[in-house]
Structures are given as C-alpha cells and as structure tokens.
C-alpha positions as CSV (number, residue, x, y, z in Angstrom):
1,M,107.0,96.8,132.0
2,A,107.5,100.6,132.0
3,G,105.2,103.2,130.6
4,A,101.6,103.1,129.6
5,A,102.3,100.3,127.0
6,G,103.6,98.0,129.7
7,R,100.6,98.7,132.0
8,L,98.2,98.1,129.1
9,T,99.9,94.9,128.2
10,K,99.8,93.7,131.8
11,L,96.1,94.4,132.2
12,A,95.2,92.9,128.9
13,E,97.0,89.7,129.7
14,E,95.4,89.4,133.1
15,V,91.9,89.8,131.6
16,L,92.5,87.5,128.6
17,G,94.6,84.9,130.6
18,T,97.2,84.6,127.8
19,P,100.2,86.6,126.5
20,L,99.4,89.3,123.9
21,P,100.6,88.2,120.4
22,V,101.1,91.8,119.2
23,R,103.2,94.7,120.4
24,I,101.6,97.7,122.1
25,R,102.8,101.3,121.5
26,A,101.2,104.0,123.7
27,W,100.8,107.7,123.4
28,D,103.8,108.3,125.7
29,R,106.0,106.4,123.1
30,S,106.5,103.4,125.4
31,E,106.3,100.0,123.8
32,A,105.8,96.4,125.1
33,G,105.3,93.0,123.6
34,P,107.0,90.5,121.3
35,P,109.7,92.1,119.2
36,G,109.0,92.0,115.4
37,A,105.3,91.5,115.8
38,P,102.7,93.9,114.3
39,T,102.2,96.9,116.7
40,L,98.8,98.0,118.0
41,V,99.2,101.8,118.4
42,F,97.2,103.6,121.1
43,R,97.4,107.2,119.8
44,N,95.7,108.9,122.8
45,R,94.1,108.3,126.2
46,R,90.7,108.2,124.7
47,A,91.5,104.8,123.2
48,L,92.1,103.5,126.7
49,R,88.8,104.9,127.9
50,R,87.0,103.2,125.0
51,L,88.5,99.8,126.0
52,L,87.9,100.3,129.7
53,F,84.2,101.0,129.1
54,K,83.7,98.5,126.3
55,P,86.4,95.8,126.5
56,G,86.7,93.5,123.6
57,E,85.5,93.8,120.0
58,L,83.2,96.8,120.2
59,G,85.6,99.0,122.2
60,L,88.5,98.1,119.9
61,A,86.3,98.8,116.8
62,R,85.2,102.2,118.1
63,A,88.8,103.1,118.8
64,W,89.8,102.0,115.3
65,V,87.0,103.8,113.6
66,A,87.8,107.0,115.5
67,G,91.5,106.8,114.7
68,D,92.4,106.4,118.4
69,V,93.9,103.0,117.6
70,D,96.0,102.0,114.5
71,V,98.2,99.2,113.4
72,D,101.8,99.6,112.5
73,G,102.7,96.7,110.3
74,D,100.7,94.2,108.2
75,L,97.0,94.6,109.0
76,Y,96.2,91.0,108.0
77,E,98.9,89.6,110.2
78,A,97.7,91.8,113.2
79,L,94.1,90.7,112.7
80,D,95.1,87.1,112.3
81,L,97.0,87.2,115.6
82,L,94.2,89.0,117.4
83,A,91.5,86.7,116.0
84,G,92.1,84.0,118.6
85,L,91.7,86.5,121.4
86,I,88.7,88.5,120.2
87,W,86.7,86.6,117.6
88,E,87.6,83.0,118.0
89,R,87.8,82.4,121.8
90,G,86.1,79.1,122.6
91,S,82.8,79.0,124.4
92,A,84.6,78.0,127.6
93,A,86.9,81.1,127.5
94,P,85.5,84.2,129.1
95,K,84.7,87.1,126.7
96,P,86.4,90.4,127.6
97,A,83.9,92.4,129.6
98,R,84.0,95.5,131.8
99,A,83.4,93.3,134.9
100,A,86.5,91.2,134.0
101,V,88.5,94.3,133.7
102,L,87.4,95.5,137.1
103,R,88.1,92.2,138.6
104,A,91.6,92.2,137.2
105,L,92.1,95.8,138.5
106,A,91.2,94.5,142.0
107,R,94.1,92.0,142.0
108,P,97.1,93.1,144.1
109,E,99.5,92.2,141.3
110,V,97.8,94.6,138.8
111,R,96.3,97.1,141.2
112,A,99.1,99.6,140.9
113,A,99.1,99.4,137.2
114,G,95.3,99.6,137.1
115,K,95.2,102.7,139.2
116,E,97.7,104.4,136.9
117,L,95.7,103.3,133.9
118,L,92.5,104.7,135.3
119,S,94.3,107.9,136.1
120,L,95.7,108.1,132.6
121,A,92.3,107.4,131.1
122,G,91.0,110.7,132.4
123,L,87.3,111.5,132.7
124,P,85.3,108.5,134.2
125,V,82.7,108.7,131.3
126,P,82.7,106.7,128.1
127,P,83.5,108.6,124.9
128,A,80.7,109.1,122.4
129,P,80.7,106.4,119.7
130,P,82.1,107.6,116.3
131,A,79.6,109.2,114.0
132,E,79.9,106.3,111.6
133,E,78.1,104.0,114.1
134,A,74.5,103.1,113.1
135,R,72.1,105.1,115.1
136,P,69.2,103.3,117.0
137,R,66.9,101.9,114.4
138,R,63.1,102.4,114.4
139,G,60.5,99.7,114.0
140,P,60.5,95.9,114.7
141,L,63.5,93.9,113.5
142,H,63.3,93.4,109.7
143,S,60.2,95.5,109.2
144,L,60.0,97.3,105.9
145,L,61.0,100.6,107.5
146,R,63.8,99.2,109.6
147,D,65.3,97.3,106.6
148,R,65.3,100.4,104.5
149,Q,67.2,102.2,107.2
150,A,69.7,99.4,107.5
151,I,70.3,99.2,103.8
152,S,70.7,103.0,103.5
153,H,73.4,102.9,106.2
154,H,75.5,100.5,104.3
155,Y,74.8,101.3,100.6
156,D,74.1,105.0,100.5
157,V,77.7,105.8,101.3
158,G,78.3,107.3,97.8
159,N,78.6,105.6,94.4
160,D,82.0,107.2,93.8
161,F,83.3,105.6,97.0
162,Y,82.1,102.2,95.9
163,A,83.6,102.7,92.5
164,L,87.0,103.1,94.0
165,V,86.7,99.9,96.0
166,L,84.8,97.7,93.5
167,G,86.3,98.8,90.3
168,P,84.5,99.2,86.9
169,S,82.3,96.1,87.4
170,M,80.5,97.7,90.4
171,V,79.7,94.2,91.6
172,Y,79.6,93.9,95.4
173,S,79.6,90.2,95.9
174,C,82.1,87.3,95.7
175,A,83.8,87.0,92.3
176,Y,84.6,83.7,90.5
177,W,88.3,83.3,89.9
178,E,90.0,81.2,87.3
179,S,93.3,81.7,89.2
180,P,94.6,84.0,91.9
181,D,96.6,85.8,89.2
182,G,93.4,86.9,87.3
183,T,91.9,90.3,87.3
184,L,88.9,91.3,89.5
185,E,87.0,92.4,86.4
186,D,87.4,89.1,84.7
187,A,86.4,87.2,87.9
188,Q,83.3,89.3,88.4
189,R,82.3,88.9,84.7
190,A,82.8,85.1,85.1
191,K,80.6,85.1,88.2
192,L,77.7,86.9,86.5
193,D,78.0,84.6,83.5
194,L,78.1,81.5,85.8
195,I,74.8,82.6,87.4
196,C,73.2,83.3,84.0
197,R,74.2,79.8,82.9
198,K,73.0,78.1,86.1
199,L,69.6,79.9,85.6
200,G,69.5,78.6,82.0
201,L,68.6,82.1,80.7
202,T,67.4,82.4,77.1
203,E,66.3,85.3,75.0
204,G,62.9,86.7,75.9
205,Q,62.7,85.3,79.4
206,R,61.8,87.5,82.4
207,L,64.4,87.7,85.2
208,L,64.0,89.2,88.7
209,D,67.2,90.2,90.5
210,V,66.5,90.7,94.2
211,G,69.0,93.2,95.7
212,C,70.3,94.3,92.3
213,G,72.9,96.7,93.6
214,W,74.3,98.9,90.9
215,G,72.6,96.9,88.1
216,S,75.5,94.6,87.0
217,M,73.6,91.4,87.0
218,V,70.5,92.6,85.1
219,L,72.8,94.5,82.7
220,H,74.9,91.4,81.9
221,A,71.8,89.2,81.6
222,A,70.0,91.6,79.2
223,R,73.1,92.3,77.1
224,E,74.5,88.7,76.8
225,Y,71.3,86.6,77.1
226,G,68.6,88.8,75.7
227,V,66.3,88.6,78.8
228,R,63.9,91.2,80.1
229,A,64.9,92.0,83.6
230,V,63.6,93.7,86.8
231,G,66.2,94.7,89.4
232,I,65.1,95.8,92.9
233,T,67.1,97.6,95.6
234,L,66.3,99.6,98.7
235,S,69.1,102.1,98.0
236,E,68.1,105.3,96.1
237,E,71.8,105.9,95.3
238,Q,72.2,102.4,93.8
239,A,69.0,102.8,91.7
240,T,70.1,106.1,90.3
241,F,73.5,104.7,89.3
242,A,72.0,101.5,87.8
243,R,69.4,103.4,85.7
244,K,72.1,105.5,84.2
245,R,74.2,102.5,83.3
246,I,71.3,100.8,81.7
247,A,70.3,103.9,79.7
248,D,73.9,104.4,78.6
249,A,73.9,100.7,77.4
250,G,70.8,101.3,75.4
251,L,68.8,98.7,77.4
252,A,66.2,100.9,79.1
253,D,63.5,99.2,77.1
254,R,64.4,95.8,78.5
255,V,65.6,96.5,82.1
256,E,63.7,98.2,84.9
257,I,65.2,99.2,88.2
258,R,62.9,99.8,91.1
259,V,63.4,101.0,94.7
260,Q,61.3,98.2,96.2
261,D,61.3,95.6,98.9
262,Y,61.0,92.0,97.8
263,R,57.9,91.8,99.9
264,E,56.2,94.4,97.7
265,I,56.6,92.7,94.3
266,A,53.2,92.0,92.8
267,D,53.9,91.5,89.1
268,G,55.1,87.9,88.9
269,P,55.6,85.4,87.6
270,F,59.2,85.4,86.4
271,D,61.2,82.7,84.5
272,A,64.2,83.1,86.8
273,I,65.2,84.8,90.0
274,S,68.7,85.7,91.1
275,S,69.5,86.8,94.7
276,I,73.2,87.6,95.0
277,G,74.5,88.7,98.4
278,M,71.1,89.9,99.5
279,A,69.7,87.1,101.7
280,E,72.1,88.0,104.5
281,H,69.9,91.0,105.2
282,V,66.6,88.9,105.4
283,G,67.0,87.6,109.0
284,R,66.1,84.3,110.6
285,A,62.6,85.3,111.5
286,Q,61.8,86.4,107.9
287,Y,63.6,83.7,105.9
288,A,60.7,81.4,105.5
289,E,58.6,84.3,104.2
290,Y,61.5,85.3,101.8
291,A,61.7,81.7,100.4
292,G,58.0,81.4,100.1
293,L,57.6,84.7,98.3
294,L,60.3,83.9,95.8
295,H,58.8,80.5,95.1
296,A,55.4,82.2,94.4
297,L,57.0,84.7,92.1
298,L,58.5,81.9,89.8
299,K,56.8,80.1,87.0
300,P,56.6,76.3,87.4
301,G,60.0,75.1,86.2
302,G,61.6,78.4,87.0
303,R,65.0,78.5,88.7
304,L,66.3,80.5,91.7
305,L,70.0,81.2,92.2
306,N,70.5,82.1,95.9
307,H,74.1,83.3,96.4
308,Q,74.6,83.8,100.2
309,I,77.3,84.0,102.9
310,A,77.0,81.2,105.5
311,R,78.4,80.7,109.0
312,R,79.4,77.5,110.6
313,P,76.6,75.7,112.6
314,L,76.6,75.9,116.4
315,A,75.9,73.2,118.9
316,D,73.1,75.4,120.3
317,E,71.8,77.7,117.6
318,E,70.0,79.8,120.2
319,T,73.4,81.1,121.3
320,Y,74.1,82.8,117.9
321,R,74.7,86.5,118.2
322,V,75.4,89.0,115.4
323,D,79.0,90.3,115.4
324,E,78.9,93.6,117.2
325,F,81.3,95.5,114.9
326,I,79.4,94.3,111.8
327,D,76.0,95.2,113.3
328,R,77.0,98.7,114.5
329,Y,79.2,99.8,111.5
330,V,78.7,97.6,108.5
331,F,75.5,95.6,108.0
332,P,72.9,96.6,110.7
333,D,70.5,93.8,111.5
334,G,72.3,91.4,109.1
335,E,72.2,87.7,110.1
336,L,74.1,84.6,108.8
337,A,72.8,81.1,108.7
338,P,74.5,77.7,108.0
339,V,74.1,76.5,104.4
340,G,72.1,73.5,105.6
341,R,69.5,75.6,107.2
342,T,69.2,77.8,104.0
343,A,68.8,74.7,101.8
344,G,66.3,73.3,104.2
345,Q,64.2,76.4,104.3
346,L,64.2,76.7,100.5
347,E,62.9,73.1,100.3
348,E,60.3,73.8,103.0
349,A,59.0,76.7,100.8
350,G,58.5,74.2,97.9
351,F,61.8,74.4,96.0
352,E,63.8,71.5,94.8
353,V,67.4,72.1,95.6
354,R,69.5,70.9,92.6
355,D,73.0,72.2,93.3
356,V,75.1,73.8,96.0
357,E,78.5,75.2,95.1
358,A,80.8,76.4,97.8
359,I,83.1,79.2,96.7
360,R,84.6,80.3,100.0
361,E,88.2,80.8,98.7
362,H,86.9,83.0,95.9
363,Y,85.5,85.5,98.4
364,A,88.9,85.8,100.2
365,L,90.5,86.6,96.9
366,T,87.8,89.2,96.1
367,L,88.0,90.9,99.5
368,R,91.8,91.2,99.3
369,Q,91.4,92.9,95.9
370,W,88.8,95.3,97.3
371,V,91.2,96.2,100.2
372,A,94.0,96.8,97.8
373,N,91.8,99.1,95.7
374,L,90.8,101.0,98.9
375,E,94.4,101.4,100.1
376,A,95.5,102.5,96.6
377,H,92.9,105.3,96.6
378,W,92.9,106.0,100.3
379,T,93.1,109.8,100.1
380,E,90.2,110.0,97.6
381,A,88.1,107.5,99.6
382,V,88.5,109.6,102.8
383,R,87.6,112.8,100.8
384,L,84.4,111.1,99.4
385,T,83.2,109.8,102.8
386,S,85.1,110.4,106.0
387,P,88.3,109.0,107.7
388,G,86.1,106.9,109.9
389,R,84.0,105.4,107.1
390,A,87.1,104.5,105.1
391,R,88.6,102.8,108.2
392,V,85.4,100.9,108.7
393,W,85.5,99.4,105.2
394,R,89.3,98.6,105.5
395,L,88.8,96.8,108.7
396,Y,85.7,94.9,107.8
397,M,87.0,93.7,104.4
398,A,90.4,92.7,105.7
399,A,88.9,90.8,108.7
400,S,86.3,89.2,106.4
401,A,89.0,88.0,104.0
402,L,90.7,86.2,106.9
403,S,87.4,84.8,108.1
404,F,86.8,83.2,104.7
405,E,90.4,81.9,104.6
406,R,90.1,80.4,108.1
407,N,86.8,78.8,107.3
408,R,84.9,80.8,109.9
409,I,82.4,81.7,107.2
410,G,81.7,80.5,103.7
411,V,79.7,81.5,100.7
412,N,77.5,79.3,98.6
413,Q,75.5,79.3,95.4
414,V,72.3,77.3,95.9
415,L,70.4,76.5,92.7
416,A,66.8,75.6,93.3
417,V,63.8,74.9,91.0
418,R,60.1,75.4,91.4
419,T,59.6,71.9,90.0
420,P,56.1,71.4,88.4
421,D,53.8,68.7,89.6
422,S,54.8,66.6,86.6
423,G,58.3,66.4,88.1
424,A,59.9,67.7,84.9
425,A,62.3,70.2,86.3
426,G,63.9,71.0,83.0
427,M,67.4,70.5,84.4
428,P,70.4,68.9,82.5
429,L,71.1,65.3,83.0
430,R,74.7,66.0,83.8
431,A,75.3,68.4,86.7
432,R,76.9,71.7,86.0
433,D,76.1,71.7,82.3
434,W,73.3,74.1,83.2
435,R,71.3,73.7,80.0
436,D,68.6,71.1,79.2
C-alpha cells in the first residue's frame, strides 16, 4: 500500500482487527481500500493527529466537525459501513484507544508505516477541539444551572437555522407519517393532533407542555382544541420565537410561554401534560423526581403524554455510557433509557400507564427529511451558524436516522394517567379511540 492512504489503512486494520469497509484518500492524493466504496477523505495531516490522539469516535468526530475529514460518496452508506467498527462493536471487541494504536505501532509489520505516519502527523501535541464542542459545564450534573447551559448549547443556535432544517412546522421531534411519500408538514401536524387526541383535550382545559420548543404543540392545542396552555423552555431564543408566533395567531390571551425549568413550576394543577422530546435531557438520577413532579402537577384523572427516545437495554446497566460525539457536540448531558425503565418509573411515581406506542420508523423518515432540508440549504445554514455547526447537525441527524432504522434506538409515546382513588381513569373502553 503506497502513500499516506495505504499507511493509514494498514494501521487502522491492525488496530481494529478487520479490513476497512471504506476507501481512504489522503492529502497526498493517494488512495487505498475497496474499489467503489464510499471514500473517507483525509484533507490534511491535522486529521491524522486528531485520530492518533483520540482514536475512535471522538477523534473522527472532531476531524469531521473541523472539516479535516469528509466523505466522498453517499454519507448514509459510509456511516452504515463504519457503524460496525465504531458504534456497534460488541462488548468483547476492543474499542479503539490510543494505547491500542501505540501497541499496533510497536509491531514489526507496521512499525515502518507507523514511523512514517507519526512523522507525517507533525507536532506531537493534540490539535485543539473545534469551537463547536461544548465547553466544560459548571455545577453538578442536571443541576438547574448546568441544564440551562446544556439546553442553550443545543437550541440557541439560531431560529433561522432551525427553520431551514425543520421547515414551517418548527417541530423538533419525531413526526407521524401516513406513508413515506407524505410531506414533513403533514406528518408533523398529524403527530401534534395525535398527541392532543391521546390527551383527550377539550375546550377550556389547561395544558402544560414541558419543553415547548418553538411553541408548535401549544399553538396547535389552543387553536384546534380550545385549551389554555402554558409552554416552558430553557431556551431564550425559542421563547422569543414562540411568543411571536402565538401573538401573530391571536392566541396570546390563551397561551403563555415561559423560560422556566420543570422543577420551578408552582401553579398547577393542569388537566393534561405533554412532554415531547424533552425527557432525554432529564437524566437517570433525576427521572424519579421528574415523574413525581409531573404527577403532582396533574389533576386527578389528568393525562400525561411522554414522547421519548429510548435505547436498547443492556445486560449490565451500569456499563451505559453517553455517546461521546452526542455529548460533546449535540446534547450535552443527555441520557437515554430503555422504554421499560421509563414506564416503570412513571408507575412508581403514581401514574397508571395506559398505552405505549413505538414509532421508531417514523423518526428515521423524519431525520432523513431534516437532512435533506439542511443539504438543500447548505450555504445559508453555514452562513447562519458556522461550517462546523452545520457539519455537526448533518452528521448527527444522518447517523441518528440509521440508528433508528437499525433498531439501535427507538422512540415511544407513553400515555399515563393520574388515576383517582375511585379507579375511574376516564379512558375509552377501546384502546386508541382516545375519548371517553
């Protein structure tokens, strides 16, 4: 294998213990790997330094965000091929680590290539992480201060940027598709209406939307079902956008948007609560408190719709670790739980779980549409944020779409009731009719 690409391929295969499924193209224009496969392009020597100092997912992510590494060919195909090496290696397979790289470089058969690679890499110090990486966070995990910082990192990227990605609905959660040929707007409207029907909303009721985003749920519920609604978010930018939407719709007398943590709500009770794509930010240590507070905020007979991404359960739950790329660049401090644990903790808080609907395939369709929107408006997205930020969103959404398609993660709508002592939950006799 000639050139830097050949040496990179040799080292990678020694560390991983398996042939690379993608081609490599290096800064010296050399190439190696299976013909016709997507090509991982190393644009400069800094990309090599990133991988030597942080082998595996984080080093590759930093190189991608910085523009040191790119993909020539279909991004989904490249990520699918790399998933088995980076994200889906079994527990018995060693994870790429700097120690593994150094051991490989010590082997006689790769020593010569290794010396050349170290020479090519240049300065023996790690490059600084891209500016888009979350800075060290202050305060204990999931404290009020730290959660505000984490939410700001993800959501205060700019409303105009999100409008390019999400489209006119401004809904940042899994849509509900009639068919893959439908439109994103129709699918998001169907999702919001499904939630309203599951909650059994009627005119005059009081709804709390926890993690209201840009106000789409409270706007739909107030306009279509006549409720009075409170939406809470930790993002100042989201709140400003949502308030304008509500004022423009003439609903300011029925909908209130607050910049507030769910732990700070003191004006219950509510007839219904929706939590759509927010509980992933709560964290394992805080989930029991989250469930208990929502239970206390509901009237007896009130319903909760908890829409939440779930991961597959592990044989040893103590081995769960947050994905490094997601934690550093996308959702700082976010944590996923199996749907069984979520349902169990809701019941432990006093809820009666009445329905669980898994809509994993719907999120894959949603994410692919978001990626298509981003790619179609790429120049504008870069102008509104930064090249690195746009690359973060493209990678995380494309990789997430594949994770839903491969059943690595799922998403579920859990409908729960604060059932009165009388046992009369006010639910329909036939499931999924949603009205009593």
